[in-house]
C-alpha positions in Angstrom: 133.5 129.7 -104.1 131.4 126.9 -103.2 132.0 123.4 -102.8 129.8 121.0 -102.8 129.2 118.1 -100.0 129.0 114.4 -102.2 128.2 112.5 -99.1 124.8 115.3 -97.9 123.9 116.6 -101.0 124.6 120.4 -99.2 126.9 123.3 -100.4 128.9 124.9 -98.5 131.8 127.9 -98.9 135.2 126.7 -98.3 135.4 128.7 -94.8 132.2 126.3 -93.2 133.4 123.4 -94.7 137.1 124.2 -92.8 134.7 124.8 -89.2 132.3 122.0 -90.0 135.3 119.6 -87.7 135.1 122.1 -85.2 131.6 122.3 -84.7 131.8 118.5 -84.4 134.2 118.2 -82.1 132.9 121.4 -79.7 129.1 119.4 -79.8 130.9 116.1 -79.2 132.2 117.8 -75.8 129.3 119.7 -75.3 127.0 116.2 -75.5 129.2 114.1 -73.3 127.4 114.9 -70.2 123.7 115.6 -70.4 121.1 115.1 -68.0 118.9 112.2 -68.0 121.8 109.9 -69.7 122.7 106.9 -68.2 126.6 108.0 -68.2 125.3 110.7 -65.9 122.9 108.8 -63.7 126.6 106.6 -63.4 128.2 109.9 -62.1 126.2 111.2 -59.9 126.1 107.2 -58.1 129.7 107.5 -58.6 130.2 110.3 -56.6 127.6 109.9 -54.1 129.2 106.6 -53.1 132.8 108.7 -53.3 131.5 110.8 -50.3 130.0 108.2 -48.6 133.3 106.4 -48.7 134.9 109.8 -47.0 132.1 109.3 -44.6 133.3 105.5 -43.5 136.3 106.9 -43.4 135.1 109.2 -40.4 133.0 106.5 -38.6 135.8 104.2 -38.3 138.0 107.2 -36.8 135.1 108.2 -34.8 134.7 104.5 -33.4 138.6 104.5 -32.8 141.4 102.2 -34.9 141.6 98.7 -33.7 145.2 97.9 -31.7 147.7 100.5 -31.9 147.4 104.0 -33.8 150.4 103.4 -35.1 149.9 100.1 -36.8 146.4 101.1 -38.6 147.0 101.8 -42.3 145.3 105.0 -41.9 147.4 106.3 -44.7 147.0 103.6 -47.2 143.1 104.0 -46.3 143.1 108.1 -47.5 145.5 107.3 -51.1 143.1 104.2 -51.8 140.2 106.6 -52.0 142.5 109.4 -53.6 142.9 107.1 -56.1 139.2 105.8 -56.4 138.6 109.2 -57.0 140.9 109.3 -59.7 139.6 106.9 -61.2 136.7 108.3 -61.1 137.4 111.0 -63.1 138.7 109.0 -65.7 135.4 107.5 -65.8 133.7 110.7 -66.3 136.3 111.6 -69.3 134.6 108.6 -70.8 138.0 106.6 -70.9 136.6 103.3 -72.0 139.4 101.1 -69.3 138.5 103.1 -66.6 134.7 102.4 -67.4 135.2 98.9 -67.6 137.7 98.7 -64.1 135.0 100.5 -62.5 132.2 98.1 -63.1 134.3 95.3 -62.0 135.4 97.0 -58.7 132.0 97.5 -58.2 130.6 94.4 -58.6 133.4 93.0 -56.8 132.8 95.7 -53.7 129.6 94.4 -54.0 130.2 90.7 -53.7 132.9 91.4 -51.3 131.4 93.7 -48.9 127.9 93.0 -48.5 127.9 89.5 -46.8 130.0 91.9 -44.3 127.1 94.0 -43.0 125.3 91.9 -40.9 128.3 91.7 -38.7 128.8 95.5 -39.2 125.1 96.6 -37.9 125.6 94.6 -34.7 128.7 96.5 -34.2 128.2 99.6 -35.2 124.5 100.8 -37.0 125.3 104.1 -38.4 128.5 102.7 -40.3 126.3 99.7 -41.7 123.7 102.2 -42.8 126.5 104.1 -44.6 128.2 100.9 -45.9 125.1 99.4 -47.5 124.0 103.1 -48.6 127.6 103.3 -50.5 127.3 99.3 -51.9 123.9 100.3 -53.6 125.0 103.5 -55.0 128.4 101.3 -56.6 126.3 98.8 -58.1 123.5 101.0 -59.8 126.4 103.2 -61.1 128.0 99.9 -62.3 124.6 99.1 -63.9 124.4 102.4 -65.4 128.0 102.1 -66.8 127.1 98.5 -68.6 124.1 100.7 -70.7 125.0 100.5 -73.9 123.3 103.4 -74.8 125.4 105.6 -72.4 127.7 105.8 -75.9 125.9 105.5 -78.3 123.8 108.3 -77.8 126.5 111.0 -77.3 128.4 109.3 -80.6 124.5 110.3 -82.3 124.2 113.7 -81.2 127.8 114.7 -82.0 127.5 113.7 -85.4 130.2 111.0 -85.3 127.9 107.8 -85.4 
């Protein structure tokens, strides 16, 4: 027995019709991250910025922690990086709230940290370079996440939109 799909005019067996939602769902999952998309570029930028943030922590530990070692918030620095990593994982799964939080944090970090790079350059040039590259990565990721084609292209290819 065959059924007629009233929207596209194609005929399909009832078995194929029941598999259609599963195929659409599979195409949506496989099309989520693909090369040459703004979302993939944003994820690459976020991954590089995340790795550089750990390098910044290592450089800070190399030059010595300011003041008393017991009073430095080393544990808070590690926890903050872990939480940002979890946020980036939420961005990778395309959660909209995580996308907008990441964009806001990216622009805020650029606005607040960029003016301090000159002073950081005078103190420790290697750390200033690492911080500057991390800022560029966060800014580019924020701009890529603002691209409207990031979600529209995936929806079109998955047959959703």
